[in-house]
N, C-alpha and C positions, 0 to 999 in steps of 0.2 A: 533732657535736651539733648544730651546726645544719644543716648538709645532713644530719642525720635530718627533721630539725623537718618543716625541708622538703618533705619525699619525704612527712610526714606528715599538713603539711598538705594535699600534693594532695590523697592518697588521700580525706583524708576530701572534700576539694571537688567529691572524684567521686561521693561516695559520697550526699549529699547533693542533689547531681544529678539523683539516681536513677539511676544506669548504678553499680552493682548487678550487677556479672559475672555475678560465681559462683552468686549467688542466683534468674538469670533464667532457667528452664526452658528460654528459648527458646534463646535467647544459651548455653546448655549441648550445648545437644542442637544449634544448625544448628554450631556449632563445628566438629564432629567431620563432620557431614554437609555444607554447601555451610561452607565458615569462610571465602571472597569474599566472602558476605555480609555477614556478623559484624564483620568489617575494615572495611569498608567502612560498614558502620554508628555502628561505637567511632568513627572519623576523621569524624562525619557533626556537626550543628546537631542534630542531635535526636538524637543520644545528649546529648549536654550540655543541651540545657533536656531531658530526660529523657523526651521522647517516645519512647517504647516498641514493639515489638512489636508489639504485642495496641491497640496508639493508630487503624496504620491497616489492621492482619491478624486486627481481629474474636483473640477466645479460647475458638474451639468447637475451633479444635485443635488438638491434643496429645498426639498419632502420626503416624510414619511410616505405619501404614490409613486415618488420615481425612484426610489431608494436604490432601483436595478440600475438606475444610469449612476451611480458612483463603480468607479474604477476598483478592481483590484486589480493592484498591482502585481505584476509579475515581476522575477529576478532583475530581468532589465531595470526597471527604474531607480533598484539600487544600488548595480549596474552605474549609474549618474557618477557616482559619491565613493561609490566602492570600489573601483577598475580590478585595482589590483585583487580581492577575495574577489570577487564574479570570476576571474580570470580562473584563477587557484580550482574556485571551486570547479570547473566548466571540467574541468579534466581528471576528477579525484571521482573516488567509488559512490560516491552519496550522490553524484545527477545523476549515475545510474537506474539514483532507487524508484521511477514512474516505470523506466522502456525494463528491465527489468521483472514488473510487478506481472504489467503483461505481456510481455514471454513466454510467461508458466500458465502452462494451461489451466489448471487449479484459478487463478483468478479468473477461468470464463468459464467456470463452473459453479462456485461460489454467485450466495444474494449480491448486484450492484451497489447495497448500499455496508458492506464491509469493504469494497476493492474501491468506487469514485467516492464513494457517500464518506469513505472515508472512520466506516464505524466498525475496520477489520486494520487486514495488511496494507488497507490504504492512506491511513493514518497514517503511517511515518512513512511508507514507500509512494506517497503523495512528492517526493525529494526528488528532483530531480530537472532542467530547464525543458519543458511540453513544447511544442510547434504548437505552431496559429490548429495548425488540423485536432493534437489532442485537448486544444481546452474548446474550443469550441464541439469537442465532439461527448465535455464531461456538463458545459452549458447544456447541450441539446436534453442530457438527462438528468439536470434540474438541478445541477454541485457545481456552484458558484466559486467557495473559501479555498481550493486549494488551488490556488493559483502562482504560492509563491515557494520558494523553501528556504528564502531564508530566516524563517520564523518559525522552522523548526525548532533552528536552539536558542536564538534573538527570540525571542516569545513578542507575537504585540501586544499592546505600540512601548514597550518602554525602549522595544528593541537593545537590554539589556549586553556588552562585551562581559559583565561578571560574571550574567545569568549565564554566557553560553563558554564559560571559563570551566564554567561548575561537573565534576561529573555526574551532578544528577540528572543536570540537563541530556546526556549519554545514554540515560536510567531511560528516558521513557521510549524509544527505541529497544538498545540490547538488553532486553531484558524477558528470560519467556523461556517459551517453548525451545527454541530453534536456535536460539541462540544469546544464552544466561549469562553474555559477558560480564553485568551492573553485579551478582550474583556472583564470581569468580573470583573478577578485583576483589570486591567491598567485604568476600568474605577472606583472601589471602593475604600476604605480610606487606600488599603493599598497598590495600588499599586502608589493614588492620591502621597502617601507620602513618597515612592522609585522614585519617577518623580521627588520631590520636593528635595528628597533630590539630585539627579545627577545634579541639576539646582541650586543649594547650596542654599539650602530655609529651609534646615533645619538645631538644632542647631547639629556639634557633637557628633558624639551616637548616637541620638536619633532611634527608635525602627523604620526599614525600611523595610520592607520581602518582597521580591522574591519570585519566584514560587520555585527557591531551597533549600530556606529555612525553606522552609514548606516539599516540595514532595524529598527532594535528601541531607535530616540534612546529614551537614560534606560532603560532595562530597557520600552518600551511593549511590550507584548507583541501590539499592536491593528495585527499590520504588512500593510503593501497594497504591492504600486507602479503602477505608473499605465497600462502597457502591460499588465499581468497573465500570466499562465502562456502563450497564445496567439497572442499579439500580435497578436489584432483586439478593435475597440474599436468602442462608438454612440458619436453617430453617422456613420454613413458621410461620409466625407470630400468637398469639394465637385467637386474636381481628379473631368473626370467617366473617366480610366481608371484613378486605383487605387479610384475610387467600383467601378466593373465587378470590379477586380479583386480586390477585398478583399468581396465581390457572391460571386464562386468559393469562395474559398478560405470563407465562412462555410457552401456550401454543401455543401462539403467535406468539413466536418462535418457539416451536418444541423443546422447550424445553421438554417438557411434549408432550403425544398424547393428544389431544381431547376429542379423543371417549371413552381411559379406562382410564387415566392419569395416564399414568404408564411411565415410563423416554423415552422421545423421541428421538429423529434422532442424534438431538443437542445436546443433554446432552454430554455426550462424549467428544462432542465437549471445548463445555462449562470450562465443567473440567481442562480439558490438554492443555487451552488455558488462564486460570484462568481471566476467565470475569467474573468471579463473586464470592464471600465466599460462600462457598459452608457450612462448618460450623459456628456454634456460639462461638468457640474458636476465629476461621481465623478473622471472623470480630471485637471484640475483641477486638484479638494481632492489629490491625490496627489504631483499633477507643482513646484504649489506648495510644497509639503510638504517632498521632497526640493533644491529649489529654497535653501532655506531651511537646510539640513542643509547642500547644498554649499557657501554662506557664511560658514559657521563660519570655514574656511580662504581660501573662494579669491572674489574677485570677485562679487556679484548680475551680473552680466555675462556672467560668462566661464563659470559658470555654466550661467545660459541659452543659449550660444552650443552648451556643448560634450551640454547636453538634445536644441537643439533637430535638433544634428550628428547624436544615432539615429537622431530621427522623423528625419530625412530621407533616409535610406536607406530608410523602409520602402516606401515607394511603391518605387520599385529593387528590392526584394528581395518585393515584391508579386505584380509585371509577370513575374518567373520564374517563382512559382512558380503562381500563375496558366495561363501558358501554359500550365506541364504538366501542370495537373491538367487540362485544357479537351484537350490529347491523349488522357490516358488515358479520362477522360470520355468523345472519342468512338467508340474501339475496344467502347466499356458501349456504343455505341447504335448500334453498327454490328453486335452482335452479335459480336466479336471478344473477347470474355470475357463470361463468364454469371455474371451477378446471381446472389451468394450470398443463399439463400433469407433470410438473416436483414440481409442488409441495407436499409435503409432505405424505397432508394432502387434504379434501374437507374445506379450513377450512383459515384466511388473515394467511399470512407468512412476518413478519417482514423485516428478512434477506435476500428477495429479492430487501431491497430496494426502489426505483422509478423503480423497473424495474417487476411493478404489474402483466403482461403476460407470468414472467415466461422465457424462453427461447424462449418462439414463439412473445409473445411479442418483443420477437429484433429482428426477423424480421418479424414478420406482427404491427406494434405497433397501431393498429384497435383494438388489443387483451390486447391492455394497460384497467386496469383497476383504472378509476379512486380515487373511492368514499376508496381505497387501498390508492391510492398518500397520500390522504388528512389525511387517516389513521398511512402512518408511518410519514406524519410530524407532528403528535401530536405527534409521539413517541420522535421518532430520532430529533427534532426541536427541543421542546415542553418542553414537557414532563422532558429532558436535558437540559435546559436554567432551569423554574422551580425551580429542587430539584439542581441543579449546583451553581443556582445561590446564595441558603441560604447559601450552605458551602461558597464562596468563598465571601458571607458579602456585595453582590451586590442588591439593594431591586430595584431597576427596572428592571432586568435583573429575577428577583423571580416572580415575577410578569406582568410584563407592555409584556414581548420578552416571559414567562413562561407558570405561568396561564390562563397569559385571554386569551392567543392566544391559550391553550389547551381550552377553553372556548369551544373559536371563530368556534374551528377544528370541537369541539363537537358535536354544530349546525348546520354548514354543513356540515356533515352527518349521521345526525338527516334528516333530507330537503333533503338532494340526497336520501338515503332510501328512502322513500314518496316518494319519482321524481318514482324513481325508479320502483316501484313498481306499484303506478298509470296507469304508462302505460306500464308496462311486459304485452307482449304476450306471 
């Protein structure tokens, strides 16, 4: 009798919370059409609080014929209940995901399916509060499902906070070719301790930091890093050689005009999408924030020393990078590489990624420049590993996958340049 009362009480609680599954037309229909969605929602906090399907999707859709009338909710729908998180996110790095994607020339050369369709870069760079014009543009191309950033980490329809706090939520995007932070972290001492803790092999209370502990402290959705994604900053260094090398890199990003040194066409985009710290104060703010976080486990002096070690590698990496850029730039200047029509300058342009023939190369693969592809690999893959490996305390990524591979790239670029000059007609 007691067991029956408990079951009856549980059912009553569900009904009182608004989860009357059998009577919900959306749930009844979607249990057959898309059962995974229903199961996720049923175990969610939303279900407990009575936030039902029409709370987010509206009530205009009622049959399979009119499914396009279902609202695909943007972040503003989440904002109605999660105002603080929305406000933080709107100022953070993740909010610039979509805008930065569209600011990069490679995006507009590659197939739409990889970008707006979310099959490639757009699958992660969907993040960012879109304007109405951006939403209409996507919809016109037939893409309905990339309206919301929140479900990148709190995946629909469970929208679990626990899931978003799991470092595997970060792994979906922060891995692979140009930013293998997951691989660096998970094989570092920090990651090893976290995984050991999960397996029950660390004493209770032992420190085992995950991505969110360092980069989204206390659930703060306003996340940034000191060096930013491109590994460049302003003001330029005082050291003459490093200053010259950073200028060379900025020229290859079209942030600076290689002919005049004045701001180039990409400067405004870099500033607008927060890809780099453009003042000393902005850099120091993020660096001091990280020192404070590190100091929760380490001494402040140790934290400063380790971060400074990463900083001290930047001039060495940039010397190799600038040497490689200048070697390829000389081939452009001497007419051994033909400037693609959509390159801003007669100069290597890193932001076309592997599409090193520009839009012409997409149409005619014979116009792709291989030496430029090696240069891009050196910058986007190996330089990233070299400096980020230091900041994620991963010796193998810093050396073998980073610095060592940059050295190899530079050697290949030098040999390719010699061959091109020797065989040029």
